[in-house]
Each structure stands twice: as C-alpha cells, then as structure tokens.
C-alpha positions in Angstrom: -0.1 0.1 -0.1 1.2 3.6 -0.8 1.5 6.2 1.7 -0.9 9.0 0.5 -1.4 12.6 1.3 -4.6 14.1 0.6 -5.5 17.9 0.0 -7.9 19.9 -1.8 -7.2 20.0 -5.6 -5.6 23.1 -6.8 -5.2 24.3 -10.5 -1.8 22.9 -10.8 -3.1 19.7 -9.3 -5.8 19.4 -11.8 -3.4 20.1 -14.6 -1.3 17.0 -13.4 -4.5 15.1 -13.1 -5.9 16.0 -16.5 -4.2 13.1 -18.5 -5.8 10.6 -16.1 -9.1 12.3 -16.4 -9.0 12.5 -20.1 -7.8 8.9 -20.6 -10.6 7.6 -18.4 -13.3 9.6 -20.1 -12.2 8.9 -23.5 -12.1 5.2 -22.9 -15.9 5.2 -22.2 -15.7 2.3 -19.7 -16.8 4.0 -16.5 -17.8 7.7 -16.7 -20.7 9.1 -18.5 -18.8 12.4 -19.4 -18.4 13.7 -22.8 -15.2 12.1 -24.2 -14.5 15.4 -26.0 -14.8 17.5 -22.7 -12.5 20.4 -22.7 -10.0 21.1 -20.1 -11.9 24.0 -18.7 -15.2 22.3 -18.7 -13.7 19.3 -16.8 -11.9 21.4 -14.4 -15.3 23.2 -13.7 -17.1 19.7 -13.3 -14.5 18.1 -11.2 -13.1 21.1 -9.1 -15.6 23.9 -8.9 -19.2 22.5 -8.9 -18.8 19.9 -6.0 -18.6 20.6 -2.3 -15.1 19.2 -2.1 -12.5 18.1 -4.7 -9.5 16.3 -3.3 -6.2 15.0 -4.8 -4.2 12.1 -3.5 -0.4 12.2 -3.8 2.4 9.8 -3.0 5.3 10.9 -0.8 7.1 12.3 -3.8 4.2 14.6 -4.6 3.0 12.7 -7.6 -0.9 13.0 -8.4 -2.1 9.4 -8.2 -5.7 10.2 -8.1 -8.5 12.5 -7.3 -12.2 12.6 -6.2 -15.0 15.0 -5.8 -17.7 15.0 -3.3 -21.0 16.7 -3.9 -24.6 16.8 -2.7 -26.5 14.1 -4.6 -29.9 16.0 -4.7 -31.3 19.3 -3.6 -33.7 20.2 -0.7 -35.0 17.4 1.1 -32.3 15.1 -0.5 -29.3 17.1 0.3 -28.3 14.8 3.3 -27.0 12.3 0.7 -23.8 12.9 -0.9 -22.3 11.6 -4.3 -18.5 10.9 -5.2 -16.5 10.1 -8.1 -13.0 8.7 -8.1 -10.3 8.6 -10.7 -6.9 6.6 -10.2 -4.0 7.2 -12.6 -3.1 4.0 -14.7 0.2 3.7 -12.9 -1.2 3.6 -9.3 -4.1 1.1 -10.2 -4.1 -2.0 -7.9 -2.1 -0.3 -5.1 -4.9 0.7 -2.7 -5.5 4.3 -3.9 -9.3 4.0 -4.8 -9.8 2.2 -1.5 -8.0 5.1 0.4 -9.7 7.8 -1.6 -13.2 6.1 -0.8 -12.4 6.0 2.9 -11.1 9.4 3.0 -14.3 10.7 1.1 -16.5 9.0 3.6 -14.7 10.9 6.5 -15.1 14.0 4.6 -18.7 13.4 3.9 -19.3 12.7 7.7 -17.6 16.0 8.5 -19.7 17.8 6.2 -22.9 16.5 7.7 -24.0 14.0 5.1 -25.8 10.9 6.5 -25.3 8.6 3.4 -23.3 8.3 0.1 -24.8 7.1 -3.1 -23.4 6.4 -6.4 -25.9 6.9 -9.2 -24.3 4.9 -12.1 -21.6 2.5 -11.5 -21.0 0.7 -14.7 -21.8 -3.0 -14.1 -18.8 -4.2 -16.2 -16.4 -2.1 -13.8 -16.2 -5.2 -11.8 -13.3 -4.1 -9.8 -15.0 -1.0 -8.7 -18.2 -2.8 -7.9 -16.2 -5.2 -5.8 -14.4 -2.7 -4.0 -17.5 -0.6 -3.2 -19.2 -3.8 -1.8 -16.0 -4.5 0.3 -16.3 -1.1 1.8 -19.9 -1.4 2.7 -21.9 -0.3 -0.2 -25.0 -2.1 -1.4 -26.5 -2.3 -4.9 -29.9 -0.9 -4.5 -30.9 -0.8 -8.0 -30.1 -1.7 -11.4 -30.7 0.5 -14.5 -30.8 -1.8 -17.7 -28.6 -0.7 -20.6 -27.9 2.8 -19.0 -24.3 3.1 -20.3 -23.1 2.7 -23.8 -19.7 1.1 -23.2 -16.9 1.4 -25.9 -16.2 -2.4 -26.1 -19.3 -4.0 -24.8 -22.2 -1.7 -26.2 -25.0 -1.1 -23.9 -24.5 -2.4 -20.3 -26.3 -1.8 -17.0 -25.5 0.6 -14.2 -25.9 0.0 -10.5 -27.0 2.7 -8.0 -24.9 1.9 -4.9 -25.5 3.2 -1.4 -24.2 3.3 2.0 -25.3 4.8 5.3 -22.5 6.9 6.8 
C-alpha cells in the first residue's frame, strides 16, 4: 500500500491530473462524461461544482488520483452525497481507490452527510463494484442498458448506497 497525502485540489493539481481524467473519459468504460470534454469544462465539473475536490499524492508529490464529493440531490435530498473517483493508470491496484473512498466517507461525515450514493456504477467495472461492496456499499438498484460502453455496447449501471 502506498502512503498517500490528501489535500484540496489546486489548479496545478488538476493540470497534473488532467491526463488521467482525459484517458478515463475517452475510454468510455466507466464515466458518462463527454469524451470530448475540454480541460476547462472538466476542471469546472471536477473542481468547482462539487462541495469538495481532493487530490491524492504519493510521498514524492505525484498525483495518483482525485475525487469529488457533492450533494446528490437538492432540498429534502441534500443529506446524501455523491462521489466520483479516478486513479492514474500507474497507481491502479495499489490501494489508491480504497484510500480515496475511505477518505471521502470521512469528509462526507464531517460535512454532515448521512449517506453516500453512487448513481451510475457501470456493471462491467467489476473491480470498482467489488471494492465498493467490500467497503460497505450495497447495490440498491439496476438501470438496464444505461451506459454505452466502448467495447461492450449497452450495459447496466448500478445505484450503490451506504449509510455513513
């Protein structure tokens, strides 16, 4: 397991994270973001709109991943948050996603959220589904053919939820 430092993402951090973001979105395997999203639109989406946007760096200061945390719904639903995580290809399988998920849950609790919900976990992203389940998330719903996967065509997505 890598030792990680978490901090609010800066513009320089996002610039370092951008190749990871761009590669993941262009792959069209896990995120329903426009694969042609611009740097500025991505920075707005990931860094400016959420309640928090956090970068994970190794002991050398290299960006290994990032996550955002935002309110899942407005008004009477604002006690549930939503998160998104991305890990650099070089850091996959080293515990970065797990550490970011655990960190985001603590952040969510500190911000007063009572639960965390992932609205569209792509069913073919088996590594992520298994990790979220290990960390206490349950699949509470399946949306048939909700994601147009680059290799598999139309695939299901899961709604996953955890009480904090």
